[in-house]
C-alpha positions as CSV (number, residue, x, y, z in Angstrom):
1,M,-65.6,6.8,-92.6
2,S,-64.6,5.4,-89.3
3,I,-62.7,1.6,-88.7
4,S,-64.6,-0.4,-86.5
5,K,-62.6,-2.2,-83.7
6,K,-62.7,-5.7,-85.1
7,Y,-60.8,-4.4,-88.0
8,K,-58.2,-1.5,-86.2
9,N,-57.6,-5.1,-84.2
10,L,-56.5,-6.9,-87.3
11,Y,-55.0,-3.5,-89.5
12,S,-52.5,-3.4,-86.2
13,A,-51.5,-7.1,-86.4
14,V,-50.5,-6.5,-89.6
15,L,-48.7,-3.8,-88.5
16,A,-46.7,-4.6,-85.7
17,L,-45.5,-7.5,-88.0
18,K,-41.6,-6.8,-88.8
19,S,-40.7,-9.5,-91.4
20,E,-41.6,-12.0,-94.1
21,Q,-40.9,-14.6,-92.5
22,E,-43.4,-12.8,-89.0
23,V,-45.9,-12.4,-91.9
24,D,-45.9,-15.6,-93.4
25,S,-46.9,-17.5,-90.3
26,F,-49.0,-14.9,-89.1
27,F,-50.6,-15.4,-92.8
28,K,-50.5,-18.4,-92.4
29,D,-52.4,-19.5,-89.4
30,L,-55.1,-16.8,-89.9
31,M,-55.6,-18.1,-93.5
32,T,-56.5,-20.6,-95.5
33,P,-53.9,-21.6,-97.8
34,Q,-57.1,-20.8,-100.3
35,E,-57.4,-17.5,-99.1
36,I,-53.4,-16.6,-99.0
37,N,-53.4,-17.5,-102.8
38,N,-56.3,-15.5,-103.6
39,F,-55.1,-12.4,-102.1
40,S,-51.5,-13.2,-103.4
41,E,-53.0,-13.7,-107.3
42,R,-55.3,-10.4,-107.2
43,L,-51.5,-8.7,-106.4
44,E,-50.5,-10.2,-109.0
45,V,-53.1,-9.0,-111.2
46,A,-53.0,-5.9,-109.8
47,I,-49.3,-5.7,-111.1
48,Q,-49.9,-7.1,-114.6
49,L,-52.6,-5.2,-114.7
50,D,-50.5,-1.7,-113.8
51,S,-47.5,-2.6,-116.5
52,G,-50.2,-2.0,-119.1
53,K,-51.4,-5.6,-120.0
54,T,-55.2,-6.2,-121.0
55,Q,-57.4,-7.9,-118.6
56,R,-57.3,-10.8,-121.3
57,E,-53.6,-10.6,-121.0
58,V,-54.0,-11.1,-117.3
59,S,-56.5,-13.7,-116.7
60,K,-54.5,-15.6,-119.6
61,N,-51.1,-15.4,-117.6
62,T,-52.6,-15.5,-114.1
63,K,-55.1,-18.0,-114.6
64,V,-57.3,-16.2,-112.2
65,A,-60.9,-15.3,-114.0
66,L,-62.2,-12.5,-116.0
67,V,-64.7,-11.3,-113.8
68,T,-61.9,-11.4,-111.0
69,V,-59.3,-9.5,-112.8
70,T,-62.2,-7.0,-114.3
71,R,-63.0,-6.3,-110.5
72,V,-59.5,-5.7,-109.6
73,N,-59.0,-3.5,-112.6
74,R,-62.1,-1.5,-111.3
75,F,-60.9,-0.8,-107.7
76,L,-57.4,0.0,-109.4
77,K,-58.9,2.6,-110.8
78,N,-61.6,3.5,-109.0
79,G,-61.5,1.9,-105.5
80,Y,-59.9,3.0,-101.9
81,N,-56.3,3.8,-103.5
82,G,-55.0,1.1,-102.0
83,Y,-53.8,-0.8,-105.0
84,R,-52.4,2.2,-106.2
85,L,-50.1,2.8,-102.4
86,I,-49.0,-0.8,-102.8
87,L,-47.9,-0.5,-106.4
88,D,-46.3,2.7,-106.3
89,R,-44.4,1.2,-102.8
90,L,-43.2,-1.8,-104.3
91,H,-42.1,0.1,-107.8
92,S,-39.9,2.4,-105.6
């Protein structure tokens, strides 16, 4: 699968960041507070699902809609392995 140039620019920009503060500044310029919150929630959902919690438990704990929890779970199990990669790195 080929990555488009505009995506490569974004990915390269993220890879160039060197600290949480730099990421925070870039994300605040790039996204709305709600978009940052949505991404953060999805990662939290993945973390909780990976720890063995049920989808309903995760939805209740995070206040994230069950449909979103289900979507994250589907990608966690059968996606592009992005969640798995990050979760494994966060655990190590």
